[in-house]
N, C-alpha and C positions, 0 to 999 in steps of 0.2 A: 504494500500500500504506500502510495506516495505521500510525503509530508504535506498536510493541508496548508502549511505556511509557505510552501515552495513557490517561488516566482520564476517564470521563464524569462531568460535573458537571451539576447540575439547577437550582441556585438562580439566581434572576433577577439578583442583584447580587453574585455571588461569595461569598455568605455561607458556603456549604459549604467553599470553599477556605480562607477565613479561619479558620473553626472547626477545620478539619482541620489547619491549620498550628499552631494553638494546642494542639490535643489530639493531636499527632502520635504519641505513644507509647501511646495508649489503645487496647486491644483489647476488643471486645465491650462498648462503653460504653453509657451510658443518657442519653436526652434527654427533655425535655418540650417539646412543640410546641404553643403556644397560638395558635390561628388557623392550623391545619395546611393548610387549603385542599386542593389536589389531591395525590394520592399521589406523583406524579412531576413534573408540570409546575410549574415554579417552586418546587419543594420544597426546603427547607433540609435536610431530614432523609433524603431518599432516598439520597443518597451514602453515608451512614452505615449505613442499613438494609441496603444491598447488601453491606456489609463486616462484617455480623454484629452490628451494634448493634441495640438495641430501645428502646422508650420508650412514652410516653403522648402521644397526639394528641388535642387538644381542637378540635372542629369542629362548630359549630351548624347548618350547612347540611346538610339530610338527604341530598341526593344525593351530596355530597362525603363525608359520613360513610359512606354505603353503599359508595362506591368504596374508601375506606380499609379498611373491613372486609374487602373482597375481596382487596386487594393488599398489605395489611399484617397478615397473620394473627399475626405474632409480637408486634405492638404491642397496647397497650390503646387502643381508639378510643372516645372519648366524644362523644356528640352533646349538647353543652351549651355554655354560655359560662362565663367566669370573671369575677368581680368582687370587690368589697370585702366582700360579705356574701352569704349564701345567699338564694335567692328566685327570682323570675322577672323578666325584663326584655323589653320589646318590642324585637324584632330586625328590622332592615330588610334583606331579601335583595334585592340588585340582580340581576334575572333574567338580564340579558345581560352584566353585568360583576360576576360573583360576588365577585371580589377586593375590591370596594369595600363589600361588605356590612358592617354595623356596628350596634353598640348606641348609639354616641355621637350625641347629638342634633345637635351642630354639624355633624357629617359627613353626617347625613341631609339637612341643608339645602344641602349643598355640591354635590349631584348631582341631576340631573333625569332619570336613566335609569328604565326600567321597574322597579318594585319590588313586593315583597310584604311586608307587616308582620305579624308574629305573635309571640306570647310564647314565650320559650325559658327553660328552667330554667338557673339560674346558681348555681355554687358558688364556692369560693375556692381559691386555690393552696395555702393552708395545709391545707384539707380534703383536697385531692388527695394531699398528702404523708402526712397522717394515715391515709388510707384505703388507699393502695397501698404505702406504706412502702418506697420505693426506697432501697437502701443507699447509693447514690451517684448524684447527677445531675451529669453532666459539662457539659451545657449546657442552658440554658433559652432558647427562642426565643419572642418575643412580637410578633405582628403582628395587631392588632385594630382598626385604622383609627380611632385616636383614643381608644380605651377603655383605653389602656395604664396610665393612672394607677390605675384601679380594680383591674386585675390585680396591679400591683405592691403596692398598699396591702393586698391580701388575703393576704399571706404573713407568716409569722413568720420574719424574716430572721436572727434570732439563732440559730434552731434549724435551719432548712432553707436550705442554702446551695449552690446550683449553683455550679460552679467558674467558668463563663463565662455571661454573659447577652448575647444578641443581641436588641435591641429596636428596633422601627421608631420613628423620631423625626422624620419629615418633616411631621407635622401633630399637634403636641402640644396637646391640649385643656386639659390641666392638668399642670403640671410634676411629674414623678415622679422626676427625677434626684436630688433631695435625699434621697429615701427610701433610695436605693441608696448614695449617698455617706455618709450618716449611719450606714449599717449595714456599713461597712468593705468597700465595693467601690470600685474605681478605674476611671475612664474610660480605656480603652486606645485605641480607634479611633472616629473620627467620620467617616463616609464620605459624608455628605450625605443618606443614606436611613436608615441604621441607626447605632446606637451600641452599642459593645461594652464591657461592664464585666467586670472580672476581680476575683474575691475576693482580698483582701489575702493570704490564706494560699496562694493559687494563683498569685501574681504571677510566680513563677519560670517559668511557661509562656510568658511574653512574651520570654524570652531567645532570641536567634537567630531570632525570628519572621520578619523580612523575608526571610532566605535561604530558609526553608522555604516561605513563601508564594509567592515568585517561582518556585521550582522546581516547585511544584504547579501554578501558573498556566501555566507553560511547557508542561506536559504535559496541560493540561486541554482536553477536547473537550466543547463544549456539547451538551446533550441533542438538539437539533434537528440538529446536525451529525452526531452519532453515529447518529441514526436514519436520516438520508439515506445515510450510508455503508453502514449495514446493509441498507437497501432496495436500494441499487445492487449490493451484493455478492450478494444473493439473486437479483436479476434477471440478473446476469452468470452466476451458477451455472446458472440455468434455461436461458439461451441456449446455454451450453456443452453442456449436456445434450442440447438439441434438435439442435445441430450434430453431436454425437457419434453420436446415434441415427440421424440422417439419412444421414450418410456411411457408416455401418456397415451399412445395409440392403442386402442382396444385389442387389436390382433397381436401386437407385440407384447402387450402386458399379459394377455392370456397365455401365450406361448412361454413367456418367462416364468409365469406361475406354475405351469405344468412341468417345466424342467426342474424347478426347485422342488416341487412335490415329489417328482420321481426319485430325486436323490435323498429326500428327507426320510429319517427313520422315526419321525414323531408318531405316526399312526400305525406302525407295525407292531406285531406281537413280540413278546420276549424272545421266542424261538426264531422269529424272522430277523430280529435285530442281531441275535447271536450268529445266525447263519451268515448275514451280510458282513459281520465283523470278521468271521473266520475266513470268508472268501477274500476279503480285503487284505488280511494279514498274510494269507497264502500267496497272493499276487505280489505283495511287497517282498516276501521272502525269496520267491523265485527271481525277481528283479535283482535283489541283492546278490544272490548266488551267481547270476549271469554276469554281473558287473565285476564280481570278485575274480572270476576266471580270466577276465580281460587284464 
């Protein structure tokens, strides 16, 4: 039986747990996900969407954007890229490893997988804020395979200030950290893949963070584990139903009762039971002798 307190998480590197621990008291919050990728697999925002949050997903890959449209109807889903200015940029989509897809030239040279190059419209984070006018952004997540500098450089940080920023930092093509630090954000966590920055005015969110994160992680069930449990539960329910239907069928039930009655000694006389016992012991003895000779 699964722990009733268990929560399903979806992010690849516990990003949703970290963000949930920081934003623990926010109900129906708002996020911006730049490089949203899949609606559920390795998603940083799926955990929050399931809890009533909504947001803006930026995803240039058409098939992923289509999936987001189907599975995230409460979100604004945009098929475009973000950069430091409006225009269009050649995008490389890796067909078998879509998570490596990128605008960044250096990252295009780093992979030899099958790809398709095509132009994608690009806008800026500042323009997204101007156009959609979210009253509050609780967190911004950026994962654009080396194009992070352009995304960060494209915002007016004095005016538009997400409380928390989760940004992938394992292949920095151009340093963007100084932009955030110079705009009154502090580095809170650096986990080897992502860096988490918290706005100075929201630094109170880091208080008692370890306790909340540990508790959340203790009850966390990864998506593939939850899916396996759900599949097993469905199969067990199906088998129980088959057994119940089979044993309740009159003809099956009658045949089963007759078989049990034929083997039962309950209604036999003393001599009949003794005879059956002698026959049984004789058969067991003969089997024993046969096996002993082998």
